[in-house]
C-alpha positions in Angstrom: -0.2 0.2 0.2 0.7 3.2 -0.3 1.0 3.8 3.5 3.6 1.2 3.6 5.8 2.4 1.4 6.0 6.2 2.8 6.4 4.4 6.3 9.7 2.8 4.6 10.9 6.1 4.3 11.0 6.2 8.0 12.1 2.9 9.0 14.7 2.8 6.2 13.4 -0.7 5.5 14.6 -2.2 1.6 12.5 -5.7 1.5 13.0 -5.5 -2.5 16.8 -6.8 -3.7 18.1 -7.3 -7.0 19.7 -11.0 -7.5 22.2 -10.2 -9.7 24.4 -7.3 -7.7 22.2 -7.0 -4.2 21.0 -3.6 -4.6 17.8 -3.3 -2.3 14.8 -0.8 -2.6 11.9 0.6 -1.0 9.7 -0.4 -3.3 8.7 -3.2 -6.0 8.7 -1.0 -9.0 11.7 0.6 -8.0 13.9 -2.9 -8.4 12.1 -3.9 -11.4 13.4 0.0 -12.9 17.0 -1.2 -11.4 17.2 -4.6 -13.4 17.2 -2.4 -16.3 20.4 -1.9 -15.9 21.6 -5.7 -15.9 19.4 -6.7 -18.5 19.7 -3.9 -21.1 16.0 -3.6 -21.5 14.7 -0.7 -23.0 10.9 -0.8 -23.3 10.4 2.9 -23.5 10.5 3.6 -26.8 10.5 7.6 -28.8 7.8 8.0 -31.4 9.8 10.7 -33.1 13.2 9.0 -33.0 12.4 6.1 -32.5 15.2 5.9 -29.3 14.6 3.7 -26.7 15.5 3.9 -22.6 15.0 1.7 -20.0 12.9 4.3 -17.8 9.6 7.2 -18.5 12.2 9.7 -16.7 14.7 9.2 -19.2 12.0 9.5 -22.3 10.4 12.6 -20.7 13.9 14.3 -20.7 14.9 13.0 -23.6 12.0 14.5 -25.7 12.3 18.0 -23.8 15.4 18.4 -24.4 15.2 17.3 -28.4 11.7 17.0 -29.5 10.2 20.0 -27.7 8.5 21.9 -30.3 8.5 19.3 -32.8 4.8 18.5 -34.6 5.7 15.0 -36.7 8.5 12.9 -37.3 7.8 14.0 -41.4 9.6 17.8 -39.9 11.8 16.5 -38.2 15.8 17.6 -39.7 18.0 14.6 -40.6 21.0 16.2 -42.0 23.6 13.3 -41.2 23.8 11.6 -44.6 24.7 8.3 -45.3 28.2 8.2 -48.0 27.2 4.7 -49.2 23.6 5.2 -50.1 21.9 8.0 -49.2 19.8 7.7 -46.5 19.4 10.4 -43.3 19.2 10.5 -40.1 18.4 13.3 -37.2 21.2 11.9 -35.0 25.2 11.5 -36.1 24.9 8.6 -33.2 22.4 6.7 -35.9 24.5 7.3 -39.0 27.5 5.9 -37.4 25.4 2.8 -36.4 24.0 2.6 -39.7 26.8 2.9 -41.8 28.0 -0.8 -40.1 25.3 -2.0 -42.4 27.9 -0.8 -44.9 31.1 -1.6 -43.5 30.6 -5.1 -41.4 32.1 -3.1 -38.7 31.3 -5.7 -35.2 32.4 -3.5 -32.2 30.4 -5.1 -29.7 32.5 -8.1 -28.5 31.3 -10.5 -26.1 33.3 -11.4 -23.5 32.8 -15.1 -22.9 32.6 -16.9 -26.5 34.1 -13.5 -28.6 31.7 -13.4 -30.8 31.2 -10.1 -32.4 27.7 -7.4 -32.9 27.4 -4.4 -34.6 24.9 -2.7 -32.2 25.3 -2.9 -28.4 22.0 -4.3 -28.2 22.5 -7.4 -29.9 25.4 -8.4 -27.6 23.6 -7.8 -24.8 20.6 -10.5 -26.1 23.2 -12.5 -27.0 25.1 -12.5 -23.5 22.0 -14.2 -22.2 22.7 -17.1 -23.9 25.7 -17.6 -21.4 23.6 -16.0 -18.4 20.3 -17.7 -19.0 18.7 -14.5 -18.2 15.2 -14.6 -18.9 14.1 -11.0 -18.4 10.6 -10.8 -20.5 7.9 -13.0 -18.8 4.9 -13.9 -19.9 1.7 -12.4 -17.7 -0.2 -15.6 -18.7 1.3 -18.3 -17.8 4.7 -17.2 -16.4 6.9 -18.7 -19.3 10.5 -16.6 -19.8 12.3 -15.5 -22.2 15.8 -13.8 -23.5 14.3 -11.8 -25.6 11.2 -9.7 -26.0 10.6 -11.1 -29.7 10.6 -14.5 -28.4 8.1 -13.6 -26.1 5.6 -11.8 -28.6 5.7 -15.0 -30.8 4.6 -17.0 -27.6 1.9 -14.5 -26.6 0.0 -15.4 -30.2 -0.3 -19.8 -28.3 -2.5 -17.6 -26.0 -4.7 -15.4 -28.1 -4.6 -17.5 -30.8 -3.4 -14.7 -33.3 -1.8 -16.3 -36.6 -0.2 -13.6 -38.1 0.8 -15.2 -41.0 -1.3 -17.5 -43.8 0.6 -20.4 -46.3 -0.4 -19.3 -49.8 -0.7 -22.9 -50.2 -3.3 -23.8 -47.4 
């Protein structure tokens, strides 16, 4: 309850502990937010530029700093151009990431098996193979998955959704 949470301010009680690093929190939602430090999960996506964040407060700050006053994605300036294909980007970092498609550069390396990746997020997903970490949980049956996409596919077993159809059948 709100009262119990409030009372913890005075008692200093922190009953929610991170099983990875041991850090303790007064509220479960704070622990949930903290766990994203370890998982790399960024569930809050900017509707303007697509950048993802681990917490809503980070997304809100991003929007205030970069997109205040912008009306639509279409009106956003994209001054950074790819020399290879001409595609344009609003941020230099997005262009750098995109260029790796053309150059094949893979600067992110797994310290366990040495496999290389072009995107940091791909390395974070890959590392879960080694750790066995499954941060994406089905709210219907409690199954867990290492990647969000696998959870989304699994959820269809509950909804009956079949987004693909066979031309032969």
